C-alpha positions, 0 to 999 in steps of 0.5 A: 607868050612873053614878058613884056619890058613897061616896068611897073609905076608906082600910085600916086595918090594924093589921099596918102600924101594928105593923110602922112600929112594927117598923122604927123599934125597927130604925131606931134601931139602925142606921148611918143611925138619922135617915133609917131612922125618915124610910123608915119613916115615908113607908112609913107615910105612902104606905100610909096615904094612899095605900091604900083600900078596894076600890080597885086599889092602881096609885097606891099602886105608882106611889109605892113605885116612886118610893120604893123607888129613892129609900130602897134606897140607905138598905138598902144602907147599913145593910145594908152596917153604914157610914153612908150618907155612906160608901157614897155619898163624892162625892155627899154622901150624906145631901145627896142622900137628903133632896133625894130624900126630900123631892121624893117625900113634895112628890110623894105630897101633890101627887097626893093634894090633886090628888085633891082634886076629883075624889075623890067621882068614884073611886067607880065601881058594880062593874058599870061595872068589869065591864063596862068589863074585859070590854071588854078585847081581849086579844090587843091587850092582850099583844100590847102587853104583848109588844112592850113588853118587847121595847122594854125589853129593847133600850133595857136594852141599849143603856143599862146600868142601875144606881140613878141614885145607882151612876151618878152615882157612878162619872160622877163618879169618871171 
C-alpha cells in the first residue's frame, strides 16, 4: 500500500467566522475585554489551522485541552463580572494568564511547524485506514480503557483535582 501525496486541506466554515465575530462583540463588553478578545482569536486560530477535511480531529482535541485549562479562568472571571486580577489576586492573574496563553500558542505553532516535513504524508488512503481499524483488537482496547479509568479514579483520590490556578491559589494562601 502506498501513501498518497495529497496534502490535508483546511475546513473553511462560515459558521466559525460568524461565531468569532459574535465572540469579539461580546468580548468588548466583558470585565476582561483584551483577554477575552485574545481568547476568541486564539480559539479561531487553532480551529482554523488544525481542523482538516477528512481527518480525525485528534490534533484539535490535543490543543483544545490546554486551551481550556488556560482560558476557562477568563470565562469564570467574566461570569462573575470581575477582572482576572480580582479572581486570582495572589497569583497576578493577568500575568499568569498571558504567560500560559502565549505558552499554549507557542506549543500550537511548534506543532504546526513540526508537521511541515511530514505534511504530505498525513493523507492515508481510505482503504488503508479501514484495514488498520479492522485489525484493532476490541477486547484489548476495552480492557485498556477500563484499566486506565480505574487508575484515573485511584490517582484522583490521591491527588485531589481542581484547576491548576485554584490549586496554586490555595497553596500560596497557607
